[in-house]
C-alpha positions, 0 to 999 in steps of 0.5 A: 441587381436582382435575384437572391444570390449569384455563384460565379463557377470555375472558368466564369467571370462576373464583371462590368459596371452597375451594382449587385445587392445580393451576395456573390460566391466566387467557386474558382470563378473570377469577379471583374471590376468595371470591365475595364472602366467605370464602377461596380458596387457589390455587397458581400463577396463570399469565397467557394475557393480558389477564386480571383477579384480583380480591380484593374483601370476600374473602381470597386466599391463594397458596402458589406465584406470581401471574404469573410475570416473563416473564408478568405478570397484566393486573390485580391488583385489591384492594378490602376483602379480605386478600391472602396470599403466600409471600416466595420471596426469590428474586424477587416472588411476584406480577407484574402489569401493573397493581396497583390498590388500591382499599379497605382491604386487609390484605397478609401473607405467609408465609416458611419461612425468615425472614431480614433483608433487602429483598425484592420481593413484588408486581412491577408496571408501574403502580400505581393506586388511593388516593391515586395508588397506593403503600401507602395503604389497605394494611395490612401484617401480617408474620408472628408475631415478625418486625419488617417494613414494606412499601415501594413501591420505584418504581425497582424497580416493585415493592411490597417487604418490608423486613424488620428483625428476625426471631424468636431460635431458642431451643434447648430440650434437655438437653445429654448426655455 
């Protein structure tokens, strides 16, 4: 943590474990989650062009966004790790030119206000990896009590979360008056 922002330039790698609460801009640089183990927690990662984010044998937790609708990250490479993104409801949480899944990946999401519906989680231009891409090799884990599944929305170019059931709200209190 600390600083106003980080910029990872061409040939450089930002990696390891811990938490980075300020925006990270990748300018042909690499964000390496966990650096071979552990968890890296970030807020927002922006694209400066030609960049790569790697989740390999580690965990990446994002509280903001990976890329933007106007600035896709270059490549999101997933293999044998965990990626947790927020479910924004108003658009995707990650925007990548190439989504590449080459191993057993756990994908989960967080949301403060669950609702039923279909929501984009990761927008992509191309998808590759196991069995030609899609959701092969991905274990999807919705929040506790939520019934949901992952769908490859080819027409929209996104991996979507389809929520079919949410936990019921239970009021526990005593009426007064």
